[in-house]
C-alpha positions in Angstrom: 0.0 0.0 0.0 2.9 2.3 0.7 4.0 1.9 -2.9 0.6 3.2 -4.0 1.1 6.4 -2.1 4.6 6.7 -3.5 3.1 6.3 -6.9 0.8 9.2 -6.2 3.8 11.5 -5.5 5.2 10.5 -8.9 1.9 10.6 -10.8 3.1 11.0 -14.4 2.0 12.8 -17.5 -0.1 10.0 -18.8 -2.3 10.0 -15.7 -2.7 13.7 -16.0 -3.7 13.4 -19.7 -6.4 10.9 -18.7 -7.6 13.2 -15.9 -7.6 16.2 -18.2 -9.7 14.5 -20.9 -12.1 13.4 -18.2 -12.2 16.9 -16.6 -13.1 18.5 -19.9 -16.4 16.7 -19.7 -17.4 18.6 -16.6 -19.3 21.8 -17.0 -18.3 25.2 -15.7 -21.7 25.9 -14.2 -21.8 22.7 -12.4 -18.6 23.2 -10.4 -18.9 22.4 -6.7 -16.0 24.7 -5.8 -16.3 28.4 -6.6 -12.7 28.9 -7.6 -13.8 30.6 -10.8 -15.7 33.1 -8.7 -12.6 33.7 -6.5 -10.4 34.4 -9.6 -13.1 36.3 -11.6 -11.7 39.7 -10.9 -8.1 38.8 -11.5 -8.1 38.6 -15.3 -5.2 36.7 -16.6 -3.4 34.3 -14.2 -0.6 33.4 -16.6 0.3 33.0 -20.2 1.5 30.6 -22.8 2.8 31.5 -26.3 1.2 34.9 -26.1 -2.1 33.6 -25.0 -3.5 34.7 -21.7 -4.5 31.9 -19.2 -7.8 33.1 -17.7 -9.1 32.7 -14.2 -11.9 30.7 -15.7 -9.4 28.1 -17.2 -7.4 28.0 -13.9 -10.6 27.4 -11.9 -11.7 24.7 -14.2 -8.4 22.7 -13.9 -8.2 23.5 -10.1 -11.6 21.9 -9.6 -10.7 18.9 -11.7 -7.5 18.3 -9.6 -9.4 18.9 -6.4 -11.9 16.2 -7.4 -9.1 13.8 -8.1 -7.5 14.6 -4.7 -10.9 13.9 -3.1 -11.1 10.6 -4.9 -7.7 9.7 -3.5 -8.8 10.7 0.0 -11.7 8.3 -0.3 -9.7 5.5 -1.8 -6.6 5.5 0.4 -8.0 6.8 3.8 -7.8 3.3 5.3 -4.1 3.0 4.6 -2.9 6.4 5.8 -1.2 6.4 9.1 -1.9 8.7 12.1 -1.4 12.3 11.2 -1.1 11.5 7.5 -3.1 13.2 4.8 -3.3 12.4 1.1 -2.2 16.0 0.5 1.3 14.9 1.7 1.5 12.6 -1.4 -0.7 14.5 -3.9 0.5 18.0 -4.8 -2.6 20.0 -5.8 -0.6 22.9 -7.2 1.6 20.6 -9.3 -1.5 18.9 -10.6 -3.1 22.2 -11.7 0.0 23.5 -13.4 0.6 20.3 -15.3 -3.0 20.1 -16.3 -3.0 23.7 -17.5 0.3 23.1 -19.4 -1.1 20.2 -21.2 -4.4 21.9 -22.0 -2.4 24.7 -23.8 0.6 22.8 -25.1 -1.1 19.6 -26.5 -3.5 21.5 -28.9 -0.5 23.5 -30.3 1.5 20.3 -30.8 -1.5 18.6 -32.3 -2.0 21.5 -34.7 1.5 21.1 -36.0 0.9 17.4 -36.4 -2.4 18.0 -38.2 -4.4 16.4 -35.3 -6.7 19.2 -34.5 -10.3 19.7 -35.6 -12.0 22.7 -37.3 -14.5 24.8 -35.4 -17.1 23.9 -38.1 -16.6 20.2 -37.4 -16.8 20.8 -33.6 -20.0 22.7 -34.1 -21.5 20.0 -36.2 -20.6 17.4 -33.5 -22.3 19.6 -30.8 -25.4 19.8 -32.9 -25.5 16.1 -33.4 -25.1 15.6 -29.7 -28.0 18.0 -29.0 -30.2 16.2 -31.5 -29.4 12.8 -29.9 -30.2 14.2 -26.4 -33.5 15.6 -27.8 -34.5 12.2 -29.1 -33.7 10.6 -25.7 -36.3 12.8 -24.0 -39.2 10.5 -24.9 -39.5 9.2 -21.4 -40.0 12.8 -20.0 -43.3 14.6 -19.6 -44.1 17.0 -22.4 -43.7 20.1 -20.2 -40.2 18.8 -19.1 -38.9 18.4 -22.6 -36.5 20.9 -24.3 -36.2 21.6 -27.9 -33.0 20.6 -29.8 -32.1 24.3 -30.0 -32.5 24.8 -26.2 -30.4 21.7 -25.5 -27.8 22.9 -27.9 -27.6 26.4 -26.3 -27.5 24.9 -22.8 -24.7 22.5 -23.8 -22.6 25.3 -25.3 -23.1 27.5 -22.2 -21.8 24.6 -20.1 -19.2 23.4 -22.5 -18.2 26.1 -25.1 -17.1 25.3 -28.6 -13.5 26.5 -28.1 -13.1 24.1 -25.2 -14.6 21.3 -27.2 -12.1 22.1 -30.0 -9.3 22.1 -27.5 -10.4 18.8 -26.0 -10.4 17.1 -29.4 -6.8 18.2 -30.0 -5.9 17.0 -26.5 -7.5 13.6 -27.0 -6.0 13.0 -30.4 -2.5 14.3 -29.5 -2.5 12.5 -26.2 -3.5 9.2 -27.8 -0.7 9.5 -30.3 2.0 10.4 -27.8 0.7 7.7 -25.5 1.5 5.0 -28.0 4.4 2.9 -26.6 7.6 3.4 -28.5 8.8 0.1 -30.1 12.4 -0.7 -29.4 14.6 -2.6 -31.8 15.6 -6.2 -31.1 19.2 -5.1 -30.7 18.2 -2.5 -28.0 16.2 -5.1 -26.1 19.0 -7.7 -26.3 21.5 -5.1 -25.1 19.3 -4.3 -22.1 18.9 -8.0 -21.3 22.6 -8.6 -21.5 23.2 -5.6 -19.3 20.8 -6.7 -16.6 22.0 -10.3 -16.6 25.7 -9.6 -16.7 27.3 -9.8 -13.3 30.5 -8.7 -11.5 32.4 -10.4 -8.8 32.8 -7.8 -6.1 34.4 -7.2 -2.8 33.4 -4.0 -0.9 34.6 -1.7 1.8 32.1 0.9 3.0 32.6 3.3 6.0 32.2 6.8 7.3 34.3 8.9 9.7 32.0 8.5 12.7 32.1 4.8 12.3 35.9 4.7 12.1 36.3 7.2 15.0 34.0 5.0 17.2 36.1 1.9 16.4 39.4 3.7 17.1 38.1 5.2 20.3 37.2 1.7 21.7 40.8 0.7 21.2 42.4 3.8 22.8 43.8 3.3 26.3 45.0 6.1 28.6 46.7 6.0 32.0 45.6 7.7 35.1 48.5 10.1 34.8 47.5 11.1 31.3 43.9 11.8 32.4 45.0 13.9 35.4 47.4 15.8 33.2 44.6 16.5 30.7 42.4 17.6 33.6 45.0 20.0 34.9 45.5 21.5 31.4 41.8 22.1 31.0 41.6 23.7 34.4 44.5 26.0 33.7 43.0 26.9 30.3 39.7 27.8 32.0 41.4 29.9 34.7 43.4 31.8 32.1 40.3 32.5 30.1 38.4 33.7 33.1 41.3 36.0 34.1 41.6 37.5 30.6 37.9 38.2 30.5 37.9 39.6 34.0 35.0 37.4 35.0 33.9 37.3 38.6 31.6 35.2 40.6 32.6 32.0 38.7 31.6 28.7 40.2 34.2 26.8 42.2 36.3 24.5 40.1 35.0 20.9 40.0 37.1 18.2 41.6 39.2 15.7 39.5 37.0 12.8 40.8 33.8 14.5 39.5 35.3 15.4 36.1 37.4 12.3 35.5 35.0 10.3 33.3 34.3 13.3 31.1 38.0 14.2 30.8 38.9 10.6 30.0 36.2 10.5 27.2 37.4 13.8 25.7 41.0 12.6 25.8 40.2 9.3 24.1 38.2 11.2 21.4 41.1 13.5 20.8 43.6 10.7 20.5 41.3 8.7 18.3 40.8 11.6 16.0 44.5 12.1 15.7 44.8 8.4 14.7 41.9 8.8 12.2 43.7 11.7 10.5 46.9 9.6 10.2 44.9 6.6 8.8 43.1 8.9 6.3 46.4 10.2 5.0 47.7 6.6 4.8 44.7 5.5 2.8 45.0 8.6 0.5 48.7 7.6 -0.2 47.7 4.0 -0.8 44.9 4.8 -3.2 47.1 7.2 -5.1 49.5 4.4 -6.0 49.2 2.5 -9.3 47.9 -1.0 -8.9 46.9 -0.6 -5.2 44.7 -3.3 -3.7 41.5 -3.2 -1.6 43.3 -5.5 0.9 45.9 -2.8 1.5 43.2 -0.2 2.2 41.4 -2.6 4.5 44.5 -3.3 6.5 45.1 0.5 6.9 41.5 1.0 8.0 41.3 -2.1 10.2 38.1 -3.0 8.6 36.9 -6.4 7.1 36.2 -6.7 3.4 32.7 -7.7 2.4 32.5 -10.4 -0.2 29.4 -9.3 -2.2 29.6 -12.2 -4.6 28.3 -11.8 -8.1 26.4 -8.5 -8.4 24.3 -8.0 -11.6 24.6 -4.6 -13.3 20.9 -3.9 -12.5 21.7 -4.3 -8.8 24.5 -1.8 -8.5 22.4 0.6 -6.5 22.3 -2.0 -3.6 25.6 -3.8 -3.4 25.9 -5.8 -0.1 28.5 -4.1 2.1 28.3 -6.1 5.3 26.0 -6.2 8.4 22.9 -5.6 6.3 24.2 -2.4 4.7 24.3 -1.7 1.0 26.5 0.5 -1.1 25.2 2.5 -4.1 27.5 2.0 -7.0 25.0 3.1 -9.6 26.8 6.4 -10.0 28.4 8.1 -13.0 31.8 7.9 -11.3 31.8 4.2 -10.9 30.1 3.4 -14.2 32.7 5.5 -16.0 35.5 3.4 -14.4 33.6 0.2 -15.2 33.3 1.2 -18.8 37.0 2.0 -19.0 38.4 -1.0 -17.1 35.6 -3.6 -17.4 37.0 -6.2 -14.9 39.8 -7.0 -12.5 40.4 -3.6 -10.9 40.1 -1.7 -7.6 38.3 1.6 -7.4 38.0 4.2 -4.7 37.5 6.3 -2.8 33.9 6.6 -4.2 31.2 8.7 -2.6 28.0 7.1 -1.3 26.3 9.9 0.6 28.2 10.4 3.8 30.0 7.0 3.3 33.2 6.3 1.4 33.4 3.1 -0.7 36.3 1.1 -2.1 35.4 -1.8 -4.4 37.4 -4.6 -6.0 35.8 -5.8 -9.3 36.8 -9.3 -10.3 35.7 -11.1 -13.5 32.7 -10.3 -15.5 30.1 -13.1 -15.3 28.1 -13.2 -18.6 24.6 -14.8 -19.0 24.6 -18.5 -19.4 22.3 -18.3 -22.4 23.0 -16.4 -25.6 19.3 -15.3 -26.1 16.8 -14.0 -23.6 13.7 -16.0 -22.9 10.7 -14.8 -24.8 8.9 -13.7 -21.6 11.8 -11.6 -20.5 12.1 -10.1 -24.0 8.5 -9.1 -24.0 8.7 -7.6 -20.5 11.8 -5.6 -21.4 10.3 -4.4 -24.6 7.2 -3.2 -22.9 8.9 -1.6 -19.9 11.6 0.1 -21.8 9.1 1.2 -24.5 6.9 2.8 -21.8 9.8 4.4 -20.0 11.1 5.9 -23.3 7.6 7.1 -24.2 7.3 8.8 -20.8 10.7 10.4 -21.1 10.0 11.7 -24.6 6.7 13.2 -23.4 8.3 14.8 -20.4 11.1 16.3 -22.6 8.5 17.5 -25.1 6.5 19.3 -22.4 9.6 20.9 -20.9 10.8 22.1 -24.3 7.4 23.4 -25.3 6.9 25.1 -21.9 10.2 26.9 -22.4 9.4 27.8 -26.0 6.1 29.3 -25.2 7.2 30.8 -21.9 4.5 29.0 -19.9 3.8 30.9 -16.6 1.2 30.7 -13.9 1.2 33.3 -11.1 -1.4 31.6 -8.9 -0.5 29.0 -6.3 -3.2 26.4 -5.7 -2.4 26.3 -2.0 -3.2 30.0 -1.6 -6.6 29.8 -3.3 -9.3 30.6 -0.8 -12.4 28.4 -1.1 
């Protein structure tokens, strides 16, 4: 269920297209939230390609996204934890902006591709719709029936021709852009080989606090050293108090009372000095040609984790010991892998606050020369959908920049 909520936070362009097409069927006069009224006096609330985005349009898409948020609240209320709200996962402002973007951008893209519809064709379609609705009134009483002209005028008041024309372009363009891109057999095979190819790996992963804590446990100090440190601290405090001409200072604490704290600070200081020396040693080792991960491990005093065979598709979670995992799915490591391929040691590599050294052994290729049909189909479909989504995202970004898309209203600030 948590994955469902995570999906909501990443709700993509295709979901918004479907929502947008559905929202176009709602009428302005039937809106249950009076956002249009709130924005009525504001005139334009943004622009795209020289066209003003009206308060009416903004209110229309706002209400559509609010309806979707309400639907999510109903669907997922049982899986939300204490204090959680669907609004933490569904960004209303983001939904409105993307919905508006697509309602302005897709018709323009569709027009270039010849996917739009003339206003005459849209008008004819509206007339046919009204006639059909007129014929379906046979079950109503005579006094409740409307003429075809009345139905037509009512429909246009609720759903104007210009919006119908825009909806048609959105539907046609969205349908075309939503067609999954078909990858070549070579591309599918390359992806299969990549995800099935493995690397024999040994890993060292650590951070400074971890090393410091290990070193501190091994540090031993004598009673004389602790007393000396105590006396130095007291002398430093007395000198500081004298230079600042402080009066009324509390009486110095006894050695017995301060001893455990002084000992801890002394051990930390000595451990940090050792850590700095070790870091310099590791820097020297890793700077040498042909250095080994074993030499680094010896200097650090850490065990090497044998990660076994790690497939390329699993580089973001390489076993690093004691249930931890290292992320090697980085441009830095992939570049080294592309250059050296196998039998090399790399590091230091950054993994958040951690440092990683890795020894790569032999490449382990798939046992079969050809991917099973089921895997081929799955890869074809998944990669095709991913590429389709990436292309759509790129298209929207580029067209937004080209048309200087702007909206100066924040959905979170709209008063309802």
